[in-house]
Structure formats: structure tokens, C-alpha cells
C-alpha positions in Angstrom: 0.0 0.0 0.0 2.9 2.3 0.6 4.4 2.1 -2.9 1.4 3.5 -4.7 1.2 6.4 -2.2 5.0 7.1 -2.6 4.8 6.9 -6.4 1.8 9.3 -6.4 3.6 11.8 -4.3 6.7 11.7 -6.5 4.7 12.2 -9.6 2.6 15.0 -8.1 5.9 16.8 -7.0 7.4 16.3 -10.4 4.3 17.7 -12.1 4.4 20.8 -9.8 8.0 21.4 -10.8 7.1 21.1 -14.5 4.2 23.5 -14.1 6.4 26.1 -12.5 8.8 26.1 -15.5 6.0 26.7 -18.0 4.3 29.6 -16.3 6.5 32.7 -16.1 6.4 34.8 -12.9 4.7 38.1 -13.2 7.1 40.8 -14.6 9.5 38.4 -16.3 10.7 39.7 -19.6 10.8 37.9 -23.0 14.3 37.0 -23.8 13.8 35.6 -27.3 10.9 35.1 -29.8 11.5 32.5 -32.5 9.6 30.5 -35.1 10.0 26.8 -35.9 8.5 25.1 -38.9 8.3 28.2 -41.2 10.1 27.5 -44.5 8.4 29.6 -47.1 7.6 32.6 -44.9 10.5 34.7 -43.6 10.8 35.1 -39.9 10.8 38.9 -40.3 7.4 38.6 -41.9 6.0 36.5 -39.1 7.5 38.7 -36.5 5.7 41.7 -38.1 2.4 40.0 -37.6 2.7 39.4 -33.8 2.8 41.7 -30.8 5.1 39.6 -28.5 8.6 41.3 -28.6 11.9 40.5 -27.0 12.7 42.7 -24.1 9.0 43.4 -23.2 7.2 41.9 -20.2 5.7 38.5 -20.9 1.9 38.5 -21.4 0.0 35.2 -21.8 -2.9 37.1 -23.4 -0.7 38.7 -26.0 0.8 35.3 -26.9 -2.7 33.8 -27.2 -3.7 36.6 -29.6 -0.5 36.0 -31.6 -1.3 32.3 -31.9 -4.8 33.2 -33.2 -3.3 35.6 -35.7 -0.8 33.0 -37.1 -3.4 30.2 -37.4 -2.6 26.5 -37.2 0.2 27.5 -34.7 1.1 26.2 -31.3 3.4 27.9 -28.9 6.1 26.6 -26.6 7.1 28.8 -23.6 10.3 28.1 -21.8 11.3 29.9 -18.6 15.0 30.4 -18.0 16.8 32.2 -15.3 17.4 35.1 -17.7 13.9 35.4 -19.0 11.2 33.8 -21.1 11.8 32.1 -24.5 8.7 32.1 -26.8 8.8 29.7 -29.7 5.9 29.6 -32.2 5.5 26.2 -33.9 4.2 27.1 -37.3 2.4 24.6 -39.5 2.5 25.8 -43.1 -0.1 24.7 -45.6 1.3 22.4 -48.3 2.4 24.1 -51.5 0.4 23.4 -54.6 2.6 22.5 -57.5 1.7 22.7 -61.1 -1.4 24.9 -60.5 -1.6 28.3 -62.1 -3.3 31.1 -60.2 -6.7 32.0 -61.4 -6.7 35.1 -63.7 -9.9 37.0 -62.7 -9.6 39.5 -65.5 -10.6 37.0 -68.2 
């Protein structure tokens, strides 16, 4: 009976530690903003679409709005001793090869 209780307490403590690393403390600054998965769209273009900026105070609400703007995107937030690293995991739509754009003037 003791083993399940001890295992539960260890897992509970481990989950509490993991939860602390994913939720930045109030007032922590964004150290870096990056994009992963974007191949056809330049990072500068994506950066222009979002409001989260390096050096500013981290805001979960701002990051959520940014995710909504980028569509089909998830976010990874890592807390380090020097700040918060925000990584947007972009999922691009597949390119269509061999199809010509429609010419609406005809």
C-alpha cells in the first residue's frame, strides 16, 4: 500500500515542478521570440504579424492573440533564469505544385 502512495507523491511533486517552468512569474521579460516550422515565410514577416517582442514583459494574453493571428500554430514557452523564450511552432499549408493562379480579368 505504501508504494502507490509514494509513487503518487513523486509524480505529483514532479508535475508541480514542470508546471512552474511553463508559467512565467509576473514581470518576467521575453528573452527571445522564434519561429519553428516556417520554411516559405520569412521570420521577419511572421515577427511583423505578432505583438510579442523581445525585451518586453511576458503576457500570456498577448501570446494567445499572436497564436490566433498566425493560425494553425502552437506555442512553446520556456522559462530560463534570464527570461522567457517564446517559440511559435508554425504549421504551413502544403504548397500546390503545377497549378496556375486564377486570372480573374478573363
